[in-house]
N, C-alpha and C positions, 0 to 999 in steps of 0.2 A: 700227770705222769714224769717222772726225775728223767734226767738227761742220760745218766746209766744205764736204768731201768728199761730206756729205750731201746739201746745199745744190745742191752743182752737179750731182749725180745726179741730184736733182728737177726741175731747169729742165732739163736736157739730155733728161728723158725725158718731161717734158709740155709739149709744145705747145701754145701757149694758142688761138692762129689770128686774134690781134691784126693782125696784118700782111696775113694772109689775107684780112681781115674787110674792112680798110681800101680794098684791092684790088679787091676785088670792089666794093666801094662808088663809088669813084672812076673803075673801069674800068682799070686800066693795071697792069703786073705786079708781082709781088708781092716780087721782088727791089729795085726800084726803092723801095718802101713801106720796108724795112727797112732799107735802106743810107740814107733820110733818118732813121730813127729812130737809125741807128750814127753819124749824121754830127752829128745834133742835137744826142746827149748828148757827142760831145767839144766840140762848139760852147757848149753852155750848162752845163757839168760836171755831168751825169748829171740832171737838172731831166726829161727825158724816159722817165726809167728810171720814175719816181716811176706818170707818167701811165701808161706803157704797161701797168704792174702794177695799176694801178686797171682801165685796159678789161678786161685778163685777166679778174679778178676780176669783172665786170660781165658779160662774155660766157661766164664760167663759171657764172653764176648768174642768167640771162636768163630762166629759167623760175618764178622770182620775180618779175618784172618783167613789165607786158603792154606790149612789144615788139609785138607783132602788130597791123596794124589790121585791126579787123573793118568789113566793106563794109556802107558805110550805102544804104540803099534812098534813087533819088533820090524826087522829086514825084512822078515820071513813072510808077515804079513800086507806088504806092500802091493 
């Protein structure tokens, strides 16, 4: 297999869920977020692709980060 084909196969077989995560956070349809990334990539010559890959890496390794908020006790629950 050629190197380009390996890279394409890797990205086709691993959905990272970045658009789905953003759509859930914003409360909109996933396809609209994907279209936004595509349009932004054409307008800005591919720089959102770098941002997308960084977000994909963070979402892939989120267990190393503390994204979960701990519930704090209020002063009335003490």
